[in-house]
C-alpha positions as CSV (number, residue, x, y, z in Angstrom):
1,M,24.8,-12.4,-41.7
2,A,24.5,-16.2,-41.1
3,R,23.6,-16.9,-37.6
4,P,25.4,-19.8,-36.0
5,P,23.3,-22.8,-35.1
6,G,22.2,-23.4,-31.5
7,P,20.1,-21.6,-28.9
8,R,20.6,-17.9,-28.2
9,R,19.7,-16.3,-24.9
10,A,20.7,-13.2,-23.0
11,R,22.1,-13.6,-19.5
12,F,20.4,-11.1,-17.3
13,D,21.9,-12.5,-14.2
14,E,25.4,-13.8,-13.8
15,A,25.6,-17.6,-13.4
16,E,21.9,-17.8,-13.8
17,E,22.1,-21.5,-14.3
18,G,23.4,-22.0,-10.8
19,L,20.1,-22.3,-9.0
20,P,19.9,-22.7,-5.2
21,P,19.9,-26.4,-4.1
22,P,16.4,-27.9,-3.7
23,V,14.9,-28.1,-0.3
24,E,14.8,-31.6,1.1
25,E,11.5,-33.0,2.3
26,H,12.7,-33.0,5.9
27,E,13.8,-29.4,5.7
28,H,11.4,-26.7,6.8
29,V,13.6,-23.6,6.5
30,V,14.0,-21.9,3.2
31,P,17.6,-20.8,2.6
32,R,17.9,-17.1,2.9
33,E,20.8,-14.9,1.9
34,T,21.7,-11.8,3.8
35,P,21.8,-8.8,1.5
36,P,24.6,-6.3,1.9
37,A,23.6,-3.6,4.3
38,P,22.7,-0.5,2.1
39,A,23.6,3.0,3.2
40,T,21.1,4.5,5.7
41,L,18.4,6.2,3.6
42,P,17.0,9.6,4.5
43,A,13.6,9.6,6.2
44,P,10.8,11.9,4.9
45,P,9.5,14.5,7.3
46,A,6.0,13.0,7.0
47,P,4.8,9.5,5.9
48,R,4.7,9.0,2.2
49,V,1.7,6.9,1.2
50,F,2.1,5.2,-2.3
51,V,-0.7,3.5,-4.1
52,V,0.9,1.0,-6.6
53,A,-1.7,0.8,-9.4
54,N,-2.1,-0.3,-13.0
55,Q,-5.2,-1.8,-14.2
56,K,-3.3,-4.0,-16.6
57,G,-2.2,-7.3,-15.0
58,G,1.3,-8.7,-15.1
59,V,3.2,-5.5,-15.2
60,G,5.0,-6.0,-11.9
61,K,2.8,-4.2,-9.4
62,T,3.2,-6.6,-6.5
63,T,6.8,-7.4,-7.4
64,T,7.6,-3.7,-7.4
65,S,5.7,-3.0,-4.2
66,V,7.4,-5.7,-2.1
67,N,10.9,-5.2,-3.4
68,L,10.8,-1.4,-3.0
69,A,9.3,-1.8,0.5
70,A,12.1,-4.2,1.5
71,G,14.7,-2.0,-0.1
72,L,13.6,1.0,1.9
73,A,13.3,-1.1,5.1
74,L,16.8,-2.4,4.6
75,G,17.9,1.2,4.5
76,G,16.7,1.7,8.0
77,L,13.3,3.1,7.3
78,S,9.9,2.1,8.8
79,V,7.7,0.6,6.1
80,L,4.1,-0.7,5.9
81,V,2.8,-2.8,3.1
82,V,-1.0,-2.9,2.7
83,D,-2.0,-6.0,0.6
84,L,-5.3,-5.0,-1.1
85,D,-5.3,-7.8,-3.6
86,P,-7.5,-10.9,-2.8
87,Q,-4.8,-13.1,-4.3
88,G,-2.5,-12.1,-1.5
89,N,0.6,-12.2,-3.6
90,A,2.3,-9.4,-1.7
91,S,1.8,-11.3,1.5
92,T,3.3,-14.4,-0.1
93,A,6.4,-12.6,-1.2
94,L,6.9,-11.1,2.2
95,G,6.6,-14.4,4.0
96,V,3.3,-13.6,5.7
97,E,0.5,-16.1,6.3
98,H,-2.7,-15.3,4.3
99,S,-4.7,-18.5,4.2
100,P,-8.5,-18.2,4.2
101,G,-9.7,-16.7,7.5
102,T,-6.4,-14.9,8.2
103,P,-7.4,-11.5,9.6
104,G,-6.1,-8.5,7.7
105,T,-7.3,-6.0,5.1
106,Y,-10.8,-7.5,4.9
107,E,-11.5,-7.0,8.6
108,V,-10.2,-3.4,8.3
109,L,-12.4,-2.5,5.3
110,I,-15.6,-4.4,6.2
111,G,-15.4,-4.9,10.0
112,G,-13.9,-1.5,10.8
113,S,-11.0,-3.1,12.7
114,A,-7.8,-1.1,13.4
115,I,-4.8,-1.8,11.2
116,A,-2.6,-2.1,14.2
117,D,-4.6,-5.2,15.3
118,H,-3.7,-7.2,12.2
119,V,-0.3,-6.0,11.0
120,V,2.4,-8.6,11.2
121,P,6.2,-8.2,10.9
122,S,7.9,-9.5,7.7
123,T,11.1,-11.6,8.0
124,E,12.4,-9.8,4.9
125,A,13.7,-6.8,6.7
126,P,13.6,-5.1,10.1
127,R,10.9,-2.5,10.5
128,L,8.8,-3.9,7.7
129,Q,5.2,-4.5,8.6
130,V,2.5,-6.1,6.5
131,L,-1.3,-6.0,6.5
132,P,-2.1,-9.3,4.8
133,A,-4.9,-10.1,2.4
134,S,-6.8,-13.4,2.2
135,I,-9.3,-14.7,-0.4
136,D,-12.0,-13.3,1.9
137,L,-11.2,-9.9,0.4
138,A,-12.7,-11.1,-2.9
139,G,-16.2,-10.4,-1.6
140,A,-15.4,-7.0,-0.3
141,E,-16.2,-5.3,-3.6
142,I,-19.9,-6.4,-3.3
143,E,-20.1,-5.8,0.5
144,L,-18.8,-2.2,0.1
145,V,-21.5,-1.2,-2.3
146,S,-24.0,-0.6,0.4
147,V,-21.6,0.9,2.9
148,V,-21.8,4.6,3.7
149,A,-18.7,6.5,2.6
150,R,-17.4,3.3,1.1
151,E,-14.4,4.9,-0.7
152,N,-13.0,6.4,2.6
153,R,-12.8,3.2,4.7
154,L,-9.0,2.6,4.1
155,L,-8.3,6.3,4.5
156,R,-9.8,6.5,8.0
157,A,-8.1,3.3,9.1
158,L,-4.7,4.4,7.7
159,R,-4.9,7.9,9.3
160,A,-5.6,6.3,12.7
161,Y,-2.6,3.9,12.3
162,L,-0.1,6.6,11.2
163,A,-1.2,8.8,14.1
164,E,0.1,6.3,16.7
165,H,2.7,4.3,14.7
166,P,5.6,6.3,13.2
167,T,6.0,5.1,9.6
168,D,8.1,6.5,6.8
169,Y,6.6,4.7,3.8
170,V,3.3,3.0,3.1
171,F,2.8,0.9,-0.1
172,I,-0.7,-0.1,-1.0
173,D,-0.7,-3.0,-3.5
174,C,-3.8,-3.0,-5.6
175,P,-5.6,-5.7,-7.7
176,P,-5.5,-5.3,-11.5
177,S,-8.8,-3.6,-11.7
178,L,-10.4,-0.2,-11.0
179,G,-13.1,-1.4,-8.6
180,L,-13.9,-0.2,-5.0
181,L,-10.7,-1.8,-3.6
182,T,-8.5,0.3,-5.9
183,L,-10.7,3.3,-5.3
184,N,-10.1,3.0,-1.6
185,A,-6.4,2.9,-2.2
186,L,-6.5,6.0,-4.5
187,V,-8.4,7.9,-1.8
188,A,-6.1,6.9,1.0
189,A,-2.8,7.6,-0.8
190,T,-1.0,10.9,-1.5
191,E,1.3,9.6,-4.2
192,I,0.9,7.2,-7.2
193,L,3.6,4.8,-8.3
194,I,2.9,3.2,-11.7
195,P,5.0,0.2,-12.8
196,I,5.0,0.1,-16.6
197,Q,6.1,-3.0,-18.4
198,C,8.3,-2.2,-21.4
199,E,5.8,-3.3,-24.1
200,Y,3.2,-1.6,-26.2
201,Y,0.0,-2.8,-24.5
202,A,1.3,-1.4,-21.2
203,L,1.0,2.1,-22.6
204,E,-2.7,1.7,-23.4
205,G,-3.3,0.6,-19.8
206,V,-1.6,3.7,-18.4
207,S,-3.8,6.0,-20.5
208,Q,-6.9,4.4,-19.1
209,L,-5.5,4.6,-15.6
210,M,-4.7,8.3,-16.0
211,R,-8.3,9.1,-16.8
212,T,-9.4,7.4,-13.6
213,I,-6.7,9.2,-11.6
214,N,-8.0,12.5,-13.0
215,L,-11.5,11.7,-11.9
216,V,-10.4,10.7,-8.4
217,T,-8.3,13.8,-7.9
218,G,-11.1,16.0,-9.0
219,E,-13.8,14.5,-6.8
220,L,-12.3,12.5,-3.9
221,N,-8.6,13.2,-3.3
222,Q,-7.1,16.5,-4.4
223,D,-3.8,15.6,-2.7
224,L,-3.2,12.6,-4.9
225,Q,-0.2,13.1,-7.3
226,L,1.6,10.9,-9.8
227,T,5.2,11.1,-8.5
228,T,6.9,7.9,-9.5
229,V,7.0,5.7,-12.7
230,V,9.1,2.5,-12.6
231,L,10.0,0.7,-15.9
232,T,9.8,-3.0,-15.3
233,M,10.5,-6.2,-17.3
234,F,13.0,-4.4,-19.5
235,D,14.4,-6.7,-22.1
236,A,17.6,-5.3,-23.5
237,R,17.5,-7.7,-26.4
238,T,14.5,-6.0,-28.1
239,R,14.2,-2.7,-29.8
240,L,10.6,-2.4,-28.7
241,A,11.6,-2.3,-25.0
242,A,13.9,0.6,-25.7
243,Q,11.3,2.4,-27.7
244,V,8.6,2.0,-25.0
245,A,11.1,3.2,-22.3
246,Q,11.9,6.3,-24.4
247,E,8.2,7.1,-24.9
248,V,7.5,6.7,-21.2
249,R,10.4,9.0,-20.3
250,T,9.1,11.5,-22.9
251,H,5.6,11.6,-21.3
252,F,6.7,11.3,-17.7
253,A,10.2,12.9,-17.8
254,A,10.2,14.0,-14.1
255,E,8.4,11.0,-12.7
256,T,10.3,8.1,-14.3
257,L,13.1,6.7,-12.2
258,P,16.6,6.4,-13.9
259,T,16.9,2.8,-12.9
260,V,15.0,0.2,-15.0
261,I,14.1,-3.3,-13.7
262,P,15.3,-6.0,-16.1
263,R,13.6,-9.3,-16.8
264,S,15.2,-11.7,-14.4
265,V,14.7,-15.3,-13.5
266,R,15.6,-14.5,-9.9
267,I,12.8,-12.0,-9.5
268,S,10.2,-14.6,-10.7
269,E,11.6,-17.4,-8.5
270,A,11.8,-15.4,-5.2
271,P,8.0,-15.5,-4.3
272,S,7.9,-19.3,-4.5
273,Y,10.3,-19.2,-1.5
274,G,8.3,-16.6,0.3
275,Q,11.0,-14.0,-0.2
276,T,11.8,-10.8,-2.1
277,V,14.6,-11.0,-4.6
278,L,16.7,-8.8,-2.2
279,T,17.1,-11.7,0.2
280,Y,16.6,-14.6,-2.2
281,H,19.5,-13.6,-4.5
282,P,20.9,-10.2,-3.5
283,D,23.7,-10.2,-6.1
284,S,21.3,-10.7,-9.1
285,A,20.6,-7.9,-11.5
286,G,17.0,-7.7,-10.4
287,A,17.9,-7.3,-6.7
288,V,20.5,-4.6,-7.5
289,S,18.0,-2.7,-9.7
290,Y,15.3,-2.7,-7.1
291,L,17.7,-1.6,-4.4
292,K,18.8,1.3,-6.5
293,A,15.2,2.2,-7.3
294,A,14.4,2.3,-3.6
295,Q,17.4,4.5,-2.9
296,E,16.3,6.9,-5.7
297,I,12.8,7.1,-4.2
298,A,14.2,8.0,-0.8
299,L,16.6,10.5,-2.1
300,R,13.9,12.2,-4.2
301,G,11.7,12.5,-1.2
302,A,14.6,14.2,0.7
303,A,15.4,16.5,-2.2
304,T,11.8,17.6,-2.5
305,T,11.7,18.4,1.2
306,S,14.9,20.4,1.0
307,E,13.5,22.5,-1.9
308,E,10.3,23.2,0.0
309,N,12.2,24.4,3.0
310,R,14.2,27.0,0.9
């Protein structure tokens, strides 16, 4: 069939061309929309500690971490985000200061500081706390090499924090590597959340990550389980995206969430305003999808608890 001339594009968000008005030079407040109040989500009986990991970069680890955390917090739950990436992108998206010298994850891992001394509240949602990461964390990989029990530093700090601060969910955002920072996260967590971009190369990265996970569970953390897989950057225009999604659901049938996260301009724009997509544009397809995914995670946790009590 002859294709009519002119550009062709898919509209993933309604009225996507209607961007928010630019901020004038004299303005210092970024416009922030109030998302609709979601239904109150069920709290787990014990803190659920997720490590969001995938050694392949650009698959949506940070985006998934911050938006799921905000979605759960908007549902009335207490959430802590631990930014373990020296780039500090999670801190940026949650509107938290992370310039060089800002105390945070580095001081906890290297200096032995308490997490409670450095967590700051996020403006994205009530009951959402953030342990920020600055560029200082880039040197932690080398400094941890000579530290005794180097892989347990975050575990000990997190246990002490949770013992005194009631928290429902913890999300640890990892760098795109399998170094000592990610190893600390894998040891400290009890659940693994893997964002998988709907393209072929993402599958290869997951197979390498699974080998590392098996090593960690066998030697350092027997409680660690892969419980959640989130399909991200789903492009409904391509057959490849559907094929990758189907293959992921075949291999991780029980772990993959029903909701997929579409490619969305709104999701990409939100961090530049220091926001998650849930407050930047709550009616967008990306915001609605992440909110649904957060609700599915909370309901799954409640369902698992109910089954264990039978």
